[in-house]
TORPAPA-266163 format. One record per residue (C-alpha): z, y, x. Coordinates in steps of 0.25 Angstrom, whole numbers, padded with zeros to 4 digits, always signed. Each point is the difference from the previous one (the first is absolute). Layout:
BEGIN
ZYX...
This chain:
BEGIN
+0208+0313+0461-0004-0013-0006+0012-0007-0007-0004-0014+0007+0001+0006+0014+0014+0007-0003+0005-0013-0006-0005-0008+0012+0007+0009+0010+0013+0000-0008-0001-0016+0000-0003+0000+0015+0012+0010+0002+0010-0008-0008-0004-0013+0007+0001+0005+0014+0013+0008-0002+0008-0009-0009+0013+0001+0007-0001+0016-0001-0004-0001-0015+0012-0009-0003+0009+0010+0008-0005+0012-0009+0002-0008-0012+0014-0004+0003+0005+0014+0005-0007+0007-0013+0007-0011-0009+0014+0003+0006-0002+0015+0000-0005+0001-0015+0011-0011-0004+0011+0010+0005-0007+0012-0006-0001-0008-0013+0015-0004+0001+0004+0015+0002-0009+0004-0012+0006-0011-0009+0014+0003+0005-0002+0015-0005-0006-0006-0013+0013-0008-0001+0008+0013+0001-0008+0006-0011+0001-0013-0009+0015-0001+0002+0002+0015-0003-0008-0002-0013+0011-0009-0005+0013+0005+0008-0002+0015+0000+0007+0001-0013+0012-0008+0006+0002+0012+0009+0005+0006-0013+0010-0006-0009-0004-0011-0010+0008-0003-0012-0004-0013-0005+0002-0004-0014+0004-0014-0005-0010-0010-0004+0001-0013-0008+0002-0007+0013+0012+0009+0005+0011-0008-0007+0007-0003+0013+0003+0015+0001+0012+0004-0008-0006+0013-0006-0012-0008-0004+0008-0011-0008-0006+0005-0013-0015-0002+0005-0011+0010+0003+0004+0015-0001-0002+0006-0013-0006+0013-0004+0013+0006-0002+0005-0004+0014-0013+0006+0006+0003+0013-0007+0014+0000+0005-0005-0002+0014-0009+0012-0002+0011+0008-0005+0009-0003+0011-0011+0004+0010-0002+0013-0007+0015+0002+0002-0001-0002+0015-0008+0013+0002-0001+0006+0010+0003-0012+0008-0012-0007-0006-0013+0008+0003-0009-0008-0008-0001-0014-0007-0011-0008-0007+0000-0012-0008-0008-0012+0003-0003-0010-0012-0001-0015+0001-0015+0001-0001-0001+0011+0011+0009-0008+0009-0007-0013-0002-0014+0007+0003+0006+0006+0013+0006-0014+0004-0014-0007-0002-0007+0011+0008+0010+0000+0012+0002-0015+0001-0014-0004-0002+0000-0008+0012+0013-0008-0003+0001-0013-0008+0012+0006-0007-0009+0008-0009-0003-0013-0008+0014-0005-0001+0007+0012-0005-0002+0004-0015-0002+0014-0005+0014+0000-0008+0007-0003+0013-0004+0013+0006+0010+0011-0003-0002+0013-0006+0006+0011+0009+0003+0015+0002-0005+0006+0013+0010+0010+0005-0004+0011+0010+0013+0006+0006+0002+0014+0004+0008-0005+0012-0003-0015+0003+0013-0001+0007+0007+0001-0014-0005-0014-0004+0014-0005-0002+0003+0010-0011-0012-0006-0008+0004-0014+0003+0014+0002-0005-0005+0007-0012-0009-0012-0004+0006-0013+0006+0005-0008-0011-0005+0009-0011-0005-0008-0012-0015-0004+0001+0000+0003+0015-0003-0012+0009+0001+0007+0013-0002+0013+0008-0007+0000+0013-0003+0009+0012-0007-0007+0011-0003+0012+0009+0006-0006+0012-0008-0013-0001-0013+0007-0003+0002+0009+0012+0002-0012+0009-0012-0007-0006-0010+0012+0002+0005+0003+0014-0003-0015+0004-0013+0000-0006-0004+0014+0006+0004-0005+0014-0009-0013-0002-0011+0009-0005+0001+0009+0012+0001-0011+0010-0012-0007-0005-0009+0012+0000+0005+0004+0014-0002-0014+0005-0014+0000-0007-0003+0013+0007+0003-0007+0014-0009-0012-0004-0011+0010-0004+0001+0006+0014-0001-0014+0006-0012-0003-0009-0007+0012+0005+0002-0003+0014-0004-0015-0002-0013+0004-0008-0004+0010+0011+0002-0010+0011-0007-0011-0008-0012+0009-0002+0000+0004+0014+0000-0015+0005-0010-0004-0010-0009+0011+0004+0001-0004+0014-0003-0014-0003-0013+0004-0007-0004+0011+0010-0014-0007+0002-0003+0000-0014+0004+0015-0002-0008+0004+0012-0012-0007-0005+0002+0007-0014+0001+0013+0008-0013-0002+0007-0008-0003-0013+0005+0013-0006+0011-0006-0010+0008+0011-0006+0016+0002+0002+0002-0005-0014-0008-0013+0002+0008-0003+0013+0013+0003-0006-0001-0006-0014+0002-0015+0004+0013+0004+0007+0005+0008-0011-0004-0011-0010+0008-0011+0008+0012+0009+0000+0000+0003-0014-0002-0015-0003+0012-0003+0008+0009+0011-0006-0004-0004-0014+0004-0014+0003+0013+0005+0006+0002+0008-0013-0003-0012-0009+0010-0008+0008+0011+0011-0001-0002+0001-0015+0001-0015-0001+0013+0000+0007+0006+0012-0008-0004-0008-0013+0007-0012+0005+0013+0008+0005+0001+0007-0014-0004-0013-0008+0009-0010+0007+0010+0009+0008+0003+0012-0009-0002-0006-0014+0006-0013+0004+0011+0000+0011+0003+0015+0000+0002+0000-0015+0010-0011+0001+0007+0006+0011+0002+0013-0006+0003-0004-0015+0003-0015+0001-0005-0008-0012-0001+0011-0009-0012+0007+0008+0004+0013-0006-0006+0009+0011-0013+0009+0000-0009-0004+0011-0014+0002+0004-0010-0010-0004-0014-0005+0003-0006+0011-0008+0005+0010+0010-0006-0008+0012-0014+0001-0007+0003+0015-0002+0001+0003+0015-0011-0010+0004-0011+0010-0001+0008+0010+0009+0002-0011+0010-0015-0004+0000-0005+0015+0001+0010+0002+0011-0006-0012+0008-0014+0005-0002+0003+0014+0005+0008-0006+0012-0011-0008+0004-0011+0010-0002+0007+0012+0007+0006-0008+0011-0013-0008+0003-0009+0012-0001+0008+0009+0009+0001-0012+0011-0015-0002-0001-0003+0015+0003+0008-0001+0012-0004-0014+0006-0014-0002-0006-0008+0012+0004-0013+0002-0006
């Protein structure tokens, strides 16, 4: 098939069926937008777990130079002797304490920069403000109060935290959003398949004379089907591009802007997905659009455009 002939047929088809072309673009955009939202929601769960997973355990935060408002930190940052005392006390809580490990200021700051890479708070908090801590794995998580009582108010200890309940609620909400988005995307994909099939059938019917002439001159099935398939691929690719643009706008102006302020106030202390995550799933959305177009249009053409 000559490329000039194929492009001419595609151009004629798009001009004659503009409304149907727009319909395929819009339904593809909506379908992939919800699918992308579901994938981003799942990515948000993974991003949040990267930071909050250790909060399911018990975190014993040591004093920093900025912790003067805490009575146990009146003398300033925790000393090496105070760190050793906390370590000794943790050893004394065996077998209640199953395991524990120390996170230095450098390690904590590196993790902080990674987990909050999409938040403006990274630029506003110096390294010395990030506390060192002991991460404690309990044999029985229900015994958190025992550990809290052992270290609350201890010299060099700023706070003892266990945010298991908060984390469970956060993950449950995000998982519901993820599943709902993917389910809605599945319903929209079914609508896309039906609409694309209907569009192909109507387009083929409107061009039945040209198709009949091509049959008479001995055109192959590929020659007859190709313009329809290319038109559908163009429509779905445009819909995918619009969906990616909407996802980028949602993340850049909704998640990184409004949602950050809503969840964390002025501090912005929350780990959220960013534009990089949108670009990460973009190839998947584009590949899905092409596969949807090719498979659906080809199956519809085999039924309605017999050669």
